[in-house]
N, CA, C, O and CB atoms as a CASP TS submission, in Angstrom:
PFRMAT TS
TARGET T0000
AUTHOR 0000-0000-0000
METHOD Language model
MODEL 1
PARENT N/A
ATOM      1  N   MET     1     105.298 121.458 112.746  1.00  0.00           N
ATOM      2  CA  MET     1     104.644 120.415 113.507  1.00  0.00           C
ATOM      3  C   MET     1     105.091 119.030 113.055  1.00  0.00           C
ATOM      4  O   MET     1     105.250 118.138 113.887  1.00  0.00           O
ATOM      5  CB  MET     1     103.141 120.544 113.385  1.00  0.00           C
ATOM      6  N   TYR     2     105.294 118.835 111.773  1.00  0.00           N
ATOM      7  CA  TYR     2     105.600 117.498 111.280  1.00  0.00           C
ATOM      8  C   TYR     2     107.081 117.140 111.370  1.00  0.00           C
ATOM      9  O   TYR     2     107.441 115.973 111.212  1.00  0.00           O
ATOM     10  CB  TYR     2     105.147 117.374 109.862  1.00  0.00           C
ATOM     11  N   GLY     3     107.933 118.108 111.617  1.00  0.00           N
ATOM     12  CA  GLY     3     109.365 117.836 111.673  1.00  0.00           C
ATOM     13  C   GLY     3     109.736 116.786 112.700  1.00  0.00           C
ATOM     14  O   GLY     3     110.499 115.870 112.394  1.00  0.00           O
ATOM     15  N   LEU     4     109.218 116.896 113.897  1.00  0.00           N
ATOM     16  CA  LEU     4     109.528 115.925 114.946  1.00  0.00           C
ATOM     17  C   LEU     4     108.936 114.565 114.615  1.00  0.00           C
ATOM     18  O   LEU     4     109.540 113.532 114.903  1.00  0.00           O
ATOM     19  CB  LEU     4     109.006 116.411 116.301  1.00  0.00           C
ATOM     20  N   PHE     5     107.777 114.566 114.021  1.00  0.00           N
ATOM     21  CA  PHE     5     107.129 113.314 113.616  1.00  0.00           C
ATOM     22  C   PHE     5     107.961 112.613 112.540  1.00  0.00           C
ATOM     23  O   PHE     5     108.139 111.396 112.580  1.00  0.00           O
ATOM     24  CB  PHE     5     105.692 113.584 113.094  1.00  0.00           C
ATOM     25  N   ILE     6     108.467 113.389 111.582  1.00  0.00           N
ATOM     26  CA  ILE     6     109.323 112.837 110.531  1.00  0.00           C
ATOM     27  C   ILE     6     110.619 112.302 111.140  1.00  0.00           C
ATOM     28  O   ILE     6     111.076 111.215 110.785  1.00  0.00           O
ATOM     29  CB  ILE     6     109.633 113.910 109.455  1.00  0.00           C
ATOM     30  N   LYS     7     111.197 113.058 112.042  1.00  0.00           N
ATOM     31  CA  LYS     7     112.439 112.616 112.687  1.00  0.00           C
ATOM     32  C   LYS     7     112.231 111.310 113.443  1.00  0.00           C
ATOM     33  O   LYS     7     113.054 110.399 113.354  1.00  0.00           O
ATOM     34  CB  LYS     7     112.960 113.696 113.645  1.00  0.00           C
ATOM     35  N   ARG     8     111.147 111.221 114.174  1.00  0.00           N
ATOM     36  CA  ARG     8     110.865 110.007 114.936  1.00  0.00           C
ATOM     37  C   ARG     8     110.747 108.801 114.010  1.00  0.00           C
ATOM     38  O   ARG     8     111.287 107.733 114.296  1.00  0.00           O
ATOM     39  CB  ARG     8     109.580 110.173 115.754  1.00  0.00           C
ATOM     40  N   GLU     9     110.038 108.981 112.903  1.00  0.00           N
ATOM     41  CA  GLU     9     109.855 107.878 111.968  1.00  0.00           C
ATOM     42  C   GLU     9     111.164 107.524 111.267  1.00  0.00           C
ATOM     43  O   GLU     9     111.450 106.348 111.043  1.00  0.00           O
ATOM     44  CB  GLU     9     108.785 108.230 110.938  1.00  0.00           C
ATOM     45  N   ARG    10     111.954 108.528 110.922  1.00  0.00           N
ATOM     46  CA  ARG    10     113.246 108.291 110.279  1.00  0.00           C
ATOM     47  C   ARG    10     114.144 107.465 111.195  1.00  0.00           C
ATOM     48  O   ARG    10     114.775 106.504 110.755  1.00  0.00           O
ATOM     49  CB  ARG    10     113.931 109.628 109.916  1.00  0.00           C
ATOM     50  N   LEU    11     114.197 107.842 112.461  1.00  0.00           N
ATOM     51  CA  LEU    11     115.025 107.118 113.425  1.00  0.00           C
ATOM     52  C   LEU    11     114.493 105.708 113.668  1.00  0.00           C
ATOM     53  O   LEU    11     115.273 104.768 113.820  1.00  0.00           O
ATOM     54  CB  LEU    11     115.093 107.886 114.745  1.00  0.00           C
ATOM     55  N   ALA    12     113.180 105.558 113.707  1.00  0.00           N
ATOM     56  CA  ALA    12     112.573 104.243 113.900  1.00  0.00           C
ATOM     57  C   ALA    12     112.936 103.302 112.754  1.00  0.00           C
ATOM     58  O   ALA    12     113.018 102.088 112.939  1.00  0.00           O
ATOM     59  CB  ALA    12     111.048 104.369 114.020  1.00  0.00           C
ATOM     60  N   GLN    13     113.150 103.872 111.574  1.00  0.00           N
ATOM     61  CA  GLN    13     113.509 103.079 110.408  1.00  0.00           C
ATOM     62  C   GLN    13     115.028 102.982 110.223  1.00  0.00           C
ATOM     63  O   GLN    13     115.503 102.449 109.220  1.00  0.00           O
ATOM     64  CB  GLN    13     112.871 103.673 109.165  1.00  0.00           C
ATOM     65  N   ASN    14     115.781 103.500 111.194  1.00  0.00           N
ATOM     66  CA  ASN    14     117.255 103.503 111.117  1.00  0.00           C
ATOM     67  C   ASN    14     117.757 104.120 109.813  1.00  0.00           C
ATOM     68  O   ASN    14     118.686 103.614 109.184  1.00  0.00           O
ATOM     69  CB  ASN    14     117.796 102.075 111.249  1.00  0.00           C
ATOM     70  N   MET    15     117.123 105.219 109.425  1.00  0.00           N
ATOM     71  CA  MET    15     117.493 105.898 108.187  1.00  0.00           C
ATOM     72  C   MET    15     118.269 107.163 108.529  1.00  0.00           C
ATOM     73  O   MET    15     117.898 107.905 109.439  1.00  0.00           O
ATOM     74  CB  MET    15     116.235 106.233 107.333  1.00  0.00           C
ATOM     75  N   SER    16     119.344 107.399 107.794  1.00  0.00           N
ATOM     76  CA  SER    16     120.123 108.623 108.002  1.00  0.00           C
ATOM     77  C   SER    16     119.398 109.811 107.373  1.00  0.00           C
ATOM     78  O   SER    16     118.518 109.648 106.528  1.00  0.00           O
ATOM     79  CB  SER    16     121.550 108.478 107.404  1.00  0.00           C
ATOM     80  N   GLN    17     119.786 110.996 107.801  1.00  0.00           N
ATOM     81  CA  GLN    17     119.232 112.197 107.177  1.00  0.00           C
ATOM     82  C   GLN    17     119.598 112.241 105.703  1.00  0.00           C
ATOM     83  O   GLN    17     118.787 112.638 104.867  1.00  0.00           O
ATOM     84  CB  GLN    17     119.735 113.464 107.891  1.00  0.00           C
ATOM     85  N   GLU    18     120.822 111.834 105.386  1.00  0.00           N
ATOM     86  CA  GLU    18     121.282 111.837 103.996  1.00  0.00           C
ATOM     87  C   GLU    18     120.401 110.940 103.126  1.00  0.00           C
ATOM     88  O   GLU    18     120.014 111.323 102.022  1.00  0.00           O
ATOM     89  CB  GLU    18     122.749 111.377 103.915  1.00  0.00           C
ATOM     90  N   ALA    19     120.088 109.752 103.627  1.00  0.00           N
ATOM     91  CA  ALA    19     119.267 108.815 102.855  1.00  0.00           C
ATOM     92  C   ALA    19     117.854 109.352 102.669  1.00  0.00           C
ATOM     93  O   ALA    19     117.279 109.230 101.588  1.00  0.00           O
ATOM     94  CB  ALA    19     119.220 107.447 103.546  1.00  0.00           C
ATOM     95  N   LEU    20     117.297 109.943 103.716  1.00  0.00           N
ATOM     96  CA  LEU    20     115.924 110.436 103.622  1.00  0.00           C
ATOM     97  C   LEU    20     115.802 111.602 102.663  1.00  0.00           C
ATOM     98  O   LEU    20     114.881 111.637 101.847  1.00  0.00           O
ATOM     99  CB  LEU    20     115.422 110.847 104.984  1.00  0.00           C
ATOM    100  N   CYS    21     116.695 112.537 102.745  1.00  0.00           N
ATOM    101  CA  CYS    21     116.504 113.759 101.965  1.00  0.00           C
ATOM    102  C   CYS    21     117.086 113.678 100.560  1.00  0.00           C
ATOM    103  O   CYS    21     116.962 114.636  99.796  1.00  0.00           O
ATOM    104  CB  CYS    21     117.116 114.917 102.686  1.00  0.00           C
ATOM    105  N   HIS    22     117.717 112.568 100.197  1.00  0.00           N
ATOM    106  CA  HIS    22     118.313 112.415  98.866  1.00  0.00           C
ATOM    107  C   HIS    22     117.276 112.706  97.770  1.00  0.00           C
ATOM    108  O   HIS    22     116.237 112.051  97.679  1.00  0.00           O
ATOM    109  CB  HIS    22     118.889 110.985  98.694  1.00  0.00           C
ATOM    110  N   GLY    23     117.589 113.690  96.959  1.00  0.00           N
ATOM    111  CA  GLY    23     116.695 114.070  95.864  1.00  0.00           C
ATOM    112  C   GLY    23     115.515 114.932  96.278  1.00  0.00           C
ATOM    113  O   GLY    23     114.689 115.304  95.444  1.00  0.00           O
ATOM    114  N   ILE    24     115.431 115.253  97.573  1.00  0.00           N
ATOM    115  CA  ILE    24     114.303 116.049  98.064  1.00  0.00           C
ATOM    116  C   ILE    24     114.767 117.425  98.530  1.00  0.00           C
ATOM    117  O   ILE    24     114.224 118.450  98.119  1.00  0.00           O
ATOM    118  CB  ILE    24     113.589 115.318  99.211  1.00  0.00           C
ATOM    119  N   CYS    25     115.775 117.431  99.389  1.00  0.00           N
ATOM    120  CA  CYS    25     116.280 118.682  99.935  1.00  0.00           C
ATOM    121  C   CYS    25     117.685 118.457 100.489  1.00  0.00           C
ATOM    122  O   CYS    25     118.163 117.324 100.522  1.00  0.00           O
ATOM    123  CB  CYS    25     115.332 119.229 101.036  1.00  0.00           C
ATOM    124  N   ALA    26     118.334 119.505 100.916  1.00  0.00           N
ATOM    125  CA  ALA    26     119.664 119.412 101.509  1.00  0.00           C
ATOM    126  C   ALA    26     119.568 118.839 102.925  1.00  0.00           C
ATOM    127  O   ALA    26     118.559 119.012 103.608  1.00  0.00           O
ATOM    128  CB  ALA    26     120.350 120.798 101.530  1.00  0.00           C
ATOM    129  N   VAL    27     120.621 118.163 103.348  1.00  0.00           N
ATOM    130  CA  VAL    27     120.664 117.592 104.692  1.00  0.00           C
ATOM    131  C   VAL    27     120.478 118.695 105.736  1.00  0.00           C
ATOM    132  O   VAL    27     119.765 118.504 106.722  1.00  0.00           O
ATOM    133  CB  VAL    27     122.000 116.842 104.925  1.00  0.00           C
ATOM    134  N   SER    28     121.109 119.833 105.525  1.00  0.00           N
ATOM    135  CA  SER    28     120.993 120.932 106.483  1.00  0.00           C
ATOM    136  C   SER    28     119.548 121.423 106.595  1.00  0.00           C
ATOM    137  O   SER    28     119.103 121.815 107.673  1.00  0.00           O
ATOM    138  CB  SER    28     121.910 122.090 106.074  1.00  0.00           C
ATOM    139  N   TYR    29     118.821 121.398 105.477  1.00  0.00           N
ATOM    140  CA  TYR    29     117.417 121.811 105.493  1.00  0.00           C
ATOM    141  C   TYR    29     116.566 120.789 106.236  1.00  0.00           C
ATOM    142  O   TYR    29     115.678 121.165 107.001  1.00  0.00           O
ATOM    143  CB  TYR    29     116.891 121.999 104.060  1.00  0.00           C
ATOM    144  N   LEU    30     116.826 119.504 106.021  1.00  0.00           N
ATOM    145  CA  LEU    30     116.101 118.463 106.756  1.00  0.00           C
ATOM    146  C   LEU    30     116.343 118.607 108.248  1.00  0.00           C
ATOM    147  O   LEU    30     115.416 118.467 109.045  1.00  0.00           O
ATOM    148  CB  LEU    30     116.525 117.061 106.280  1.00  0.00           C
ATOM    149  N   SER    31     117.576 118.883 108.628  1.00  0.00           N
ATOM    150  CA  SER    31     117.890 119.079 110.045  1.00  0.00           C
ATOM    151  C   SER    31     117.072 120.223 110.628  1.00  0.00           C
ATOM    152  O   SER    31     116.545 120.116 111.735  1.00  0.00           O
ATOM    153  CB  SER    31     119.389 119.354 110.232  1.00  0.00           C
ATOM    154  N   LYS    32     116.968 121.311 109.884  1.00  0.00           N
ATOM    155  CA  LYS    32     116.162 122.452 110.347  1.00  0.00           C
ATOM    156  C   LYS    32     114.686 122.085 110.455  1.00  0.00           C
ATOM    157  O   LYS    32     113.998 122.522 111.378  1.00  0.00           O
ATOM    158  CB  LYS    32     116.332 123.647 109.397  1.00  0.00           C
ATOM    159  N   ILE    33     114.199 121.278 109.506  1.00  0.00           N
ATOM    160  CA  ILE    33     112.805 120.827 109.562  1.00  0.00           C
ATOM    161  C   ILE    33     112.585 119.996 110.819  1.00  0.00           C
ATOM    162  O   ILE    33     111.644 120.240 111.574  1.00  0.00           O
ATOM    163  CB  ILE    33     112.435 120.006 108.298  1.00  0.00           C
ATOM    164  N   GLU    34     113.456 119.013 111.042  1.00  0.00           N
ATOM    165  CA  GLU    34     113.309 118.106 112.175  1.00  0.00           C
ATOM    166  C   GLU    34     113.416 118.819 113.515  1.00  0.00           C
ATOM    167  O   GLU    34     112.832 118.380 114.506  1.00  0.00           O
ATOM    168  CB  GLU    34     114.347 117.021 112.099  1.00  0.00           C
ATOM    169  N   ASN    35     114.156 119.911 113.543  1.00  0.00           N
ATOM    170  CA  ASN    35     114.327 120.658 114.791  1.00  0.00           C
ATOM    171  C   ASN    35     113.387 121.844 114.919  1.00  0.00           C
ATOM    172  O   ASN    35     113.522 122.656 115.834  1.00  0.00           O
ATOM    173  CB  ASN    35     115.740 121.138 114.903  1.00  0.00           C
ATOM    174  N   GLY    36     112.429 121.943 113.994  1.00  0.00           N
ATOM    175  CA  GLY    36     111.414 122.991 114.083  1.00  0.00           C
ATOM    176  C   GLY    36     111.919 124.388 113.800  1.00  0.00           C
ATOM    177  O   GLY    36     111.291 125.364 114.210  1.00  0.00           O
ATOM    178  N   LYS    37     113.044 124.507 113.107  1.00  0.00           N
ATOM    179  CA  LYS    37     113.607 125.828 112.824  1.00  0.00           C
ATOM    180  C   LYS    37     113.059 126.435 111.542  1.00  0.00           C
ATOM    181  O   LYS    37     113.138 127.647 111.338  1.00  0.00           O
ATOM    182  CB  LYS    37     115.109 125.740 112.735  1.00  0.00           C
ATOM    183  N   VAL    38     112.498 125.584 110.672  1.00  0.00           N
ATOM    184  CA  VAL    38     111.841 126.071 109.450  1.00  0.00           C
ATOM    185  C   VAL    38     110.540 125.313 109.266  1.00  0.00           C
ATOM    186  O   VAL    38     110.381 124.191 109.746  1.00  0.00           O
ATOM    187  CB  VAL    38     112.763 125.902 108.197  1.00  0.00           C
ATOM    188  N   GLN    39     109.623 125.941 108.569  1.00  0.00           N
ATOM    189  CA  GLN    39     108.359 125.299 108.211  1.00  0.00           C
ATOM    190  C   GLN    39     108.389 125.084 106.713  1.00  0.00           C
ATOM    191  O   GLN    39     108.158 126.024 105.952  1.00  0.00           O
ATOM    192  CB  GLN    39     107.108 126.160 108.648  1.00  0.00           C
ATOM    193  N   PRO    40     108.673 123.848 106.267  1.00  0.00           N
ATOM    194  CA  PRO    40     108.771 123.597 104.830  1.00  0.00           C
ATOM    195  C   PRO    40     107.408 123.657 104.152  1.00  0.00           C
ATOM    196  O   PRO    40     106.364 123.590 104.801  1.00  0.00           O
ATOM    197  CB  PRO    40     109.413 122.241 104.578  1.00  0.00           C
ATOM    198  N   ASN    41     107.446 123.784 102.838  1.00  0.00           N
ATOM    199  CA  ASN    41     106.175 123.807 102.125  1.00  0.00           C
ATOM    200  C   ASN    41     105.569 122.406 102.089  1.00  0.00           C
ATOM    201  O   ASN    41     106.226 121.411 102.396  1.00  0.00           O
ATOM    202  CB  ASN    41     106.363 124.353 100.693  1.00  0.00           C
ATOM    203  N   HIS    42     104.335 122.365 101.717  1.00  0.00           N
ATOM    204  CA  HIS    42     103.544 121.132 101.711  1.00  0.00           C
ATOM    205  C   HIS    42     104.193 120.059 100.836  1.00  0.00           C
ATOM    206  O   HIS    42     104.183 118.882 101.197  1.00  0.00           O
ATOM    207  CB  HIS    42     102.118 121.418 101.220  1.00  0.00           C
ATOM    208  N   GLU    43     104.747 120.445  99.708  1.00  0.00           N
ATOM    209  CA  GLU    43     105.356 119.501  98.769  1.00  0.00           C
ATOM    210  C   GLU    43     106.548 118.776  99.408  1.00  0.00           C
ATOM    211  O   GLU    43     106.694 117.564  99.250  1.00  0.00           O
ATOM    212  CB  GLU    43     105.805 120.236  97.493  1.00  0.00           C
ATOM    213  N   ILE    44     107.383 119.505 100.116  1.00  0.00           N
ATOM    214  CA  ILE    44     108.553 118.892 100.772  1.00  0.00           C
ATOM    215  C   ILE    44     108.091 117.909 101.837  1.00  0.00           C
ATOM    216  O   ILE    44     108.625 116.804 101.929  1.00  0.00           O
ATOM    217  CB  ILE    44     109.473 119.978 101.404  1.00  0.00           C
ATOM    218  N   ILE    45     107.114 118.291 102.637  1.00  0.00           N
ATOM    219  CA  ILE    45     106.585 117.397 103.674  1.00  0.00           C
ATOM    220  C   ILE    45     106.062 116.117 103.034  1.00  0.00           C
ATOM    221  O   ILE    45     106.363 115.020 103.505  1.00  0.00           O
ATOM    222  CB  ILE    45     105.460 118.096 104.488  1.00  0.00           C
ATOM    223  N   LEU    46     105.285 116.248 101.969  1.00  0.00           N
ATOM    224  CA  LEU    46     104.735 115.068 101.302  1.00  0.00           C
ATOM    225  C   LEU    46     105.832 114.161 100.761  1.00  0.00           C
ATOM    226  O   LEU    46     105.731 112.939 100.869  1.00  0.00           O
ATOM    227  CB  LEU    46     103.811 115.487 100.172  1.00  0.00           C
ATOM    228  N   LYS    47     106.875 114.742 100.183  1.00  0.00           N
ATOM    229  CA  LYS    47     107.977 113.946  99.648  1.00  0.00           C
ATOM    230  C   LYS    47     108.727 113.216 100.761  1.00  0.00           C
ATOM    231  O   LYS    47     109.066 112.042 100.615  1.00  0.00           O
ATOM    232  CB  LYS    47     108.941 114.837  98.863  1.00  0.00           C
ATOM    233  N   LEU    48     108.984 113.898 101.858  1.00  0.00           N
ATOM    234  CA  LEU    48     109.673 113.261 102.983  1.00  0.00           C
ATOM    235  C   LEU    48     108.823 112.140 103.572  1.00  0.00           C
ATOM    236  O   LEU    48     109.329 111.057 103.865  1.00  0.00           O
ATOM    237  CB  LEU    48     110.007 114.298 104.070  1.00  0.00           C
ATOM    238  N   MET    49     107.538 112.404 103.741  1.00  0.00           N
ATOM    239  CA  MET    49     106.649 111.384 104.285  1.00  0.00           C
ATOM    240  C   MET    49     106.546 110.195 103.343  1.00  0.00           C
ATOM    241  O   MET    49     106.497 109.050 103.792  1.00  0.00           O
ATOM    242  CB  MET    49     105.263 111.968 104.549  1.00  0.00           C
ATOM    243  N   SER    50     106.512 110.456 102.055  1.00  0.00           N
ATOM    244  CA  SER    50     106.451 109.377 101.073  1.00  0.00           C
ATOM    245  C   SER    50     107.718 108.526 101.129  1.00  0.00           C
ATOM    246  O   SER    50     107.649 107.300 101.040  1.00  0.00           O
ATOM    247  CB  SER    50     106.254 109.948  99.659  1.00  0.00           C
ATOM    248  N   ALA    51     108.868 109.173 101.274  1.00  0.00           N
ATOM    249  CA  ALA    51     110.133 108.446 101.365  1.00  0.00           C
ATOM    250  C   ALA    51     110.177 107.552 102.608  1.00  0.00           C
ATOM    251  O   ALA    51     110.900 106.557 102.647  1.00  0.00           O
ATOM    252  CB  ALA    51     111.308 109.432 101.384  1.00  0.00           C
ATOM    253  N   LEU    52     109.397 107.922 103.613  1.00  0.00           N
ATOM    254  CA  LEU    52     109.310 107.132 104.848  1.00  0.00           C
ATOM    255  C   LEU    52     108.112 106.182 104.835  1.00  0.00           C
ATOM    256  O   LEU    52     107.830 105.512 105.828  1.00  0.00           O
ATOM    257  CB  LEU    52     109.219 108.060 106.060  1.00  0.00           C
ATOM    258  N   ASN    53     107.411 106.132 103.697  1.00  0.00           N
ATOM    259  CA  ASN    53     106.193 105.314 103.573  1.00  0.00           C
ATOM    260  C   ASN    53     105.128 105.722 104.579  1.00  0.00           C
ATOM    261  O   ASN    53     104.394 104.886 105.107  1.00  0.00           O
ATOM    262  CB  ASN    53     106.527 103.837 103.755  1.00  0.00           C
ATOM    263  N   MET    54     105.058 107.022 104.833  1.00  0.00           N
ATOM    264  CA  MET    54     104.049 107.578 105.727  1.00  0.00           C
ATOM    265  C   MET    54     102.932 108.175 104.871  1.00  0.00           C
ATOM    266  O   MET    54     103.148 108.530 103.712  1.00  0.00           O
ATOM    267  CB  MET    54     104.668 108.656 106.687  1.00  0.00           C
ATOM    268  N   VAL    55     101.757 108.280 105.445  1.00  0.00           N
ATOM    269  CA  VAL    55     100.615 108.866 104.754  1.00  0.00           C
ATOM    270  C   VAL    55     100.262 110.177 105.445  1.00  0.00           C
ATOM    271  O   VAL    55     100.160 110.238 106.670  1.00  0.00           O
ATOM    272  CB  VAL    55      99.393 107.889 104.739  1.00  0.00           C
ATOM    273  N   PHE    56     100.079 111.218 104.649  1.00  0.00           N
ATOM    274  CA  PHE    56      99.690 112.512 105.191  1.00  0.00           C
ATOM    275  C   PHE    56      98.284 112.402 105.767  1.00  0.00           C
ATOM    276  O   PHE    56      97.400 111.833 105.126  1.00  0.00           O
ATOM    277  CB  PHE    56      99.760 113.619 104.103  1.00  0.00           C
ATOM    278  N   PRO    57      98.063 112.937 106.964  1.00  0.00           N
ATOM    279  CA  PRO    57      96.730 112.823 107.577  1.00  0.00           C
ATOM    280  C   PRO    57      95.664 113.518 106.733  1.00  0.00           C
ATOM    281  O   PRO    57      95.845 114.640 106.260  1.00  0.00           O
ATOM    282  CB  PRO    57      96.742 113.419 108.993  1.00  0.00           C
ATOM    283  N   GLU    58      94.562 112.821 106.564  1.00  0.00           N
ATOM    284  CA  GLU    58      93.481 113.358 105.744  1.00  0.00           C
ATOM    285  C   GLU    58      92.281 113.796 106.565  1.00  0.00           C
ATOM    286  O   GLU    58      91.429 114.537 106.073  1.00  0.00           O
ATOM    287  CB  GLU    58      93.049 112.334 104.735  1.00  0.00           C
ATOM    288  N   THR    59      92.205 113.354 107.793  1.00  0.00           N
ATOM    289  CA  THR    59      91.066 113.711 108.635  1.00  0.00           C
ATOM    290  C   THR    59      91.536 114.450 109.871  1.00  0.00           C
ATOM    291  O   THR    59      92.712 114.397 110.234  1.00  0.00           O
ATOM    292  CB  THR    59      90.270 112.463 109.033  1.00  0.00           C
ATOM    293  N   GLN    60      90.614 115.134 110.508  1.00  0.00           N
ATOM    294  CA  GLN    60      90.939 115.836 111.748  1.00  0.00           C
ATOM    295  C   GLN    60      91.347 114.838 112.828  1.00  0.00           C
ATOM    296  O   GLN    60      92.210 115.133 113.655  1.00  0.00           O
ATOM    297  CB  GLN    60      89.741 116.685 112.223  1.00  0.00           C
ATOM    298  N   GLU    61      90.728 113.661 112.823  1.00  0.00           N
ATOM    299  CA  GLU    61      91.073 112.631 113.805  1.00  0.00           C
ATOM    300  C   GLU    61      92.530 112.205 113.658  1.00  0.00           C
ATOM    301  O   GLU    61      93.235 112.049 114.656  1.00  0.00           O
ATOM    302  CB  GLU    61      90.150 111.413 113.652  1.00  0.00           C
ATOM    303  N   GLU    62      92.987 112.015 112.416  1.00  0.00           N
ATOM    304  CA  GLU    62      94.384 111.643 112.179  1.00  0.00           C
ATOM    305  C   GLU    62      95.322 112.770 112.616  1.00  0.00           C
ATOM    306  O   GLU    62      96.360 112.517 113.228  1.00  0.00           O
ATOM    307  CB  GLU    62      94.610 111.307 110.687  1.00  0.00           C
ATOM    308  N   THR    63      94.955 114.003 112.303  1.00  0.00           N
ATOM    309  CA  THR    63      95.759 115.153 112.704  1.00  0.00           C
ATOM    310  C   THR    63      95.829 115.249 114.222  1.00  0.00           C
ATOM    311  O   THR    63      96.899 115.502 114.776  1.00  0.00           O
ATOM    312  CB  THR    63      95.184 116.450 112.112  1.00  0.00           C
ATOM    313  N   ASP    64      94.705 115.051 114.899  1.00  0.00           N
ATOM    314  CA  ASP    64      94.676 115.092 116.364  1.00  0.00           C
ATOM    315  C   ASP    64      95.576 114.015 116.958  1.00  0.00           C
ATOM    316  O   ASP    64      96.273 114.254 117.944  1.00  0.00           O
ATOM    317  CB  ASP    64      93.239 114.919 116.878  1.00  0.00           C
ATOM    318  N   HIS    65      95.558 112.823 116.351  1.00  0.00           N
ATOM    319  CA  HIS    65      96.392 111.722 116.832  1.00  0.00           C
ATOM    320  C   HIS    65      97.878 112.089 116.710  1.00  0.00           C
ATOM    321  O   HIS    65      98.653 111.847 117.635  1.00  0.00           O
ATOM    322  CB  HIS    65      96.087 110.422 116.040  1.00  0.00           C
ATOM    323  N   ILE    66      98.270 112.667 115.582  1.00  0.00           N
ATOM    324  CA  ILE    66      99.657 113.076 115.381  1.00  0.00           C
ATOM    325  C   ILE    66     100.045 114.147 116.388  1.00  0.00           C
ATOM    326  O   ILE    66     101.130 114.090 116.966  1.00  0.00           O
ATOM    327  CB  ILE    66      99.871 113.590 113.948  1.00  0.00           C
ATOM    328  N   GLN    67      99.174 115.120 116.605  1.00  0.00           N
ATOM    329  CA  GLN    67      99.471 116.182 117.555  1.00  0.00           C
ATOM    330  C   GLN    67      99.628 115.616 118.965  1.00  0.00           C
ATOM    331  O   GLN    67     100.477 116.081 119.725  1.00  0.00           O
ATOM    332  CB  GLN    67      98.367 117.249 117.527  1.00  0.00           C
ATOM    333  N   LYS    68      98.820 114.616 119.321  1.00  0.00           N
ATOM    334  CA  LYS    68      98.933 113.988 120.630  1.00  0.00           C
ATOM    335  C   LYS    68     100.285 113.276 120.752  1.00  0.00           C
ATOM    336  O   LYS    68     100.960 113.393 121.775  1.00  0.00           O
ATOM    337  CB  LYS    68      97.768 112.994 120.861  1.00  0.00           C
ATOM    338  N   GLU    69     100.677 112.540 119.709  1.00  0.00           N
ATOM    339  CA  GLU    69     101.975 111.856 119.711  1.00  0.00           C
ATOM    340  C   GLU    69     103.117 112.856 119.823  1.00  0.00           C
ATOM    341  O   GLU    69     104.075 112.633 120.563  1.00  0.00           O
ATOM    342  CB  GLU    69     102.141 111.010 118.440  1.00  0.00           C
ATOM    343  N   LEU    70     103.013 113.960 119.088  1.00  0.00           N
ATOM    344  CA  LEU    70     104.056 114.976 119.141  1.00  0.00           C
ATOM    345  C   LEU    70     104.139 115.597 120.531  1.00  0.00           C
ATOM    346  O   LEU    70     105.233 115.866 121.027  1.00  0.00           O
ATOM    347  CB  LEU    70     103.799 116.058 118.092  1.00  0.00           C
ATOM    348  N   GLY    71     103.008 115.822 121.149  1.00  0.00           N
ATOM    349  CA  GLY    71     102.999 116.353 122.507  1.00  0.00           C
ATOM    350  C   GLY    71     103.700 115.413 123.465  1.00  0.00           C
ATOM    351  O   GLY    71     104.457 115.859 124.327  1.00  0.00           O
ATOM    352  N   THR    72     103.462 114.121 123.328  1.00  0.00           N
ATOM    353  CA  THR    72     104.125 113.128 124.163  1.00  0.00           C
ATOM    354  C   THR    72     105.627 113.146 123.916  1.00  0.00           C
ATOM    355  O   THR    72     106.415 113.104 124.861  1.00  0.00           O
ATOM    356  CB  THR    72     103.556 111.727 123.896  1.00  0.00           C
ATOM    357  N   LEU    73     106.026 113.209 122.645  1.00  0.00           N
ATOM    358  CA  LEU    73     107.453 113.256 122.317  1.00  0.00           C
ATOM    359  C   LEU    73     108.118 114.501 122.893  1.00  0.00           C
ATOM    360  O   LEU    73     109.231 114.434 123.415  1.00  0.00           O
ATOM    361  CB  LEU    73     107.651 113.216 120.803  1.00  0.00           C
ATOM    362  N   LEU    74     107.434 115.629 122.795  1.00  0.00           N
ATOM    363  CA  LEU    74     107.994 116.868 123.333  1.00  0.00           C
ATOM    364  C   LEU    74     108.118 116.795 124.852  1.00  0.00           C
ATOM    365  O   LEU    74     109.110 117.257 125.417  1.00  0.00           O
ATOM    366  CB  LEU    74     107.125 118.067 122.931  1.00  0.00           C
ATOM    367  N   ASP    75     107.125 116.224 125.511  1.00  0.00           N
ATOM    368  CA  ASP    75     107.192 116.055 126.958  1.00  0.00           C
ATOM    369  C   ASP    75     108.369 115.180 127.353  1.00  0.00           C
ATOM    370  O   ASP    75     109.082 115.486 128.308  1.00  0.00           O
ATOM    371  CB  ASP    75     105.894 115.456 127.486  1.00  0.00           C
ATOM    372  N   LEU    76     108.574 114.091 126.621  1.00  0.00           N
ATOM    373  CA  LEU    76     109.700 113.198 126.896  1.00  0.00           C
ATOM    374  C   LEU    76     111.030 113.894 126.665  1.00  0.00           C
ATOM    375  O   LEU    76     111.975 113.697 127.429  1.00  0.00           O
ATOM    376  CB  LEU    76     109.611 111.950 126.028  1.00  0.00           C
ATOM    377  N   ALA    77     111.114 114.699 125.626  1.00  0.00           N
ATOM    378  CA  ALA    77     112.352 115.420 125.317  1.00  0.00           C
ATOM    379  C   ALA    77     112.670 116.436 126.412  1.00  0.00           C
ATOM    380  O   ALA    77     113.833 116.628 126.767  1.00  0.00           O
ATOM    381  CB  ALA    77     112.240 116.127 123.951  1.00  0.00           C
ATOM    382  N   GLU    78     111.645 117.079 126.939  1.00  0.00           N
ATOM    383  CA  GLU    78     111.860 118.089 127.981  1.00  0.00           C
ATOM    384  C   GLU    78     112.291 117.462 129.306  1.00  0.00           C
ATOM    385  O   GLU    78     113.071 118.055 130.051  1.00  0.00           O
ATOM    386  CB  GLU    78     110.589 118.905 128.189  1.00  0.00           C
ATOM    387  N   THR    79     111.787 116.271 129.596  1.00  0.00           N
ATOM    388  CA  THR    79     112.135 115.637 130.858  1.00  0.00           C
ATOM    389  C   THR    79     113.418 114.814 130.753  1.00  0.00           C
ATOM    390  O   THR    79     113.979 114.370 131.755  1.00  0.00           O
ATOM    391  CB  THR    79     110.995 114.756 131.324  1.00  0.00           C
ATOM    392  N   GLY    80     113.865 114.625 129.506  1.00  0.00           N
ATOM    393  CA  GLY    80     115.133 114.087 129.187  1.00  0.00           C
ATOM    394  C   GLY    80     115.564 112.766 129.474  1.00  0.00           C
ATOM    395  O   GLY    80     116.694 112.401 129.149  1.00  0.00           O
TER
END
């Protein structure tokens, strides 16, 4: 679920995959995360979000907001 959200934020910050995942994981693994091909563990997600200065959602309201944003992004991607 968070892969697309991380990708969106990475691109918004004009950050390369190499820069984001440096010291966290392999570029190929980040690509799989961003494309929803793997579900990384909680620690990797937290490290990636921290590198992007993002805060992990702590409330259901924050989680719902992220899911709504992801749904919008997925809809936009499908309509192209």
